[in-house]
C-alpha positions as CSV (number, residue, x, y, z in Angstrom):
1,X,-17.1,3.6,1.5
2,X,-14.1,1.5,2.3
3,X,-10.8,2.2,0.5
4,X,-9.1,-0.6,-1.3
5,X,-5.3,-0.8,-0.6
6,X,-2.8,-3.1,-2.3
7,X,-0.1,-4.1,0.1
8,X,3.2,-5.9,-0.4
9,X,3.0,-9.5,0.9
10,X,5.9,-8.9,3.3
11,X,3.9,-6.3,5.2
12,X,1.5,-8.5,7.2
13,X,1.5,-6.2,10.4
14,X,0.4,-3.3,8.2
15,X,-2.1,-5.5,6.5
16,X,-3.7,-6.3,9.9
17,X,-3.8,-2.7,11.0
18,X,-5.5,-1.6,7.8
19,X,-8.1,-4.4,8.1
20,X,-8.8,-3.4,11.7
21,X,-9.3,0.2,10.5
22,X,-11.8,-0.8,7.8
23,X,-9.7,-0.8,4.7
24,X,-10.1,-3.6,2.2
25,X,-6.6,-5.1,1.6
26,X,-5.6,-6.7,-1.7
27,X,-2.4,-7.8,-3.5
28,X,0.0,-5.6,-5.4
29,X,-0.8,-6.0,-9.1
30,X,-4.6,-6.0,-8.6
31,X,-6.4,-3.2,-10.4
32,X,-9.0,-0.8,-9.0
33,X,-7.1,0.1,-5.9
34,X,-7.1,3.5,-4.1
35,X,-3.5,3.2,-2.9
36,X,-0.5,1.0,-2.9
37,X,1.9,0.2,0.0
38,X,5.3,-1.2,-0.7
39,X,8.3,-2.3,1.4
40,X,11.0,-0.3,-0.2
41,X,11.2,1.1,-3.6
42,X,13.6,0.7,-6.5
43,X,13.9,1.8,-10.1
44,X,12.0,-1.2,-11.3
45,X,8.9,-1.2,-9.1
46,X,7.5,-4.7,-8.8
47,X,9.7,-5.9,-11.7
48,X,7.3,-4.3,-14.2
49,X,8.5,-0.9,-15.5
50,X,5.5,-0.5,-17.7
51,X,3.0,-0.6,-14.9
52,X,1.9,2.8,-13.7
53,X,-0.5,3.3,-10.9
54,X,-2.3,6.6,-10.8
55,X,-2.9,6.3,-7.1
56,X,-0.9,7.3,-3.9
57,X,2.1,5.1,-3.2
58,X,3.4,4.7,0.4
59,X,6.8,3.3,1.1
60,X,6.6,1.4,4.4
61,X,10.3,0.7,4.7
62,X,11.5,1.5,8.2
63,X,8.0,2.8,9.3
64,X,5.6,1.5,12.0
65,X,2.2,0.4,10.9
66,X,0.8,3.6,12.6
67,X,3.2,5.8,10.7
68,X,2.2,4.1,7.4
69,X,-1.5,4.6,8.3
70,X,-0.9,8.3,9.0
71,X,0.9,8.8,5.7
72,X,-1.9,6.8,3.8
73,X,-4.6,9.0,5.3
74,X,-2.8,12.1,4.3
75,X,-2.4,10.9,0.7
76,X,-6.0,9.8,0.3
């Protein structure tokens, strides 16, 4: 079964690697995802403080696509 991962729009290299590895990639804000990958994090994630994902969150800031993939696999 393919995992569904929501990825920040600014992370196109990571999106491509995930697709090549068989992940289904969708937009942040979509529901029913298995994990979320963001480009940096702040106190007000996505501008919506009341949104809470009960899935693994990976911060891709400063990481290569392979490093992000390794962290994602470890959290799933």
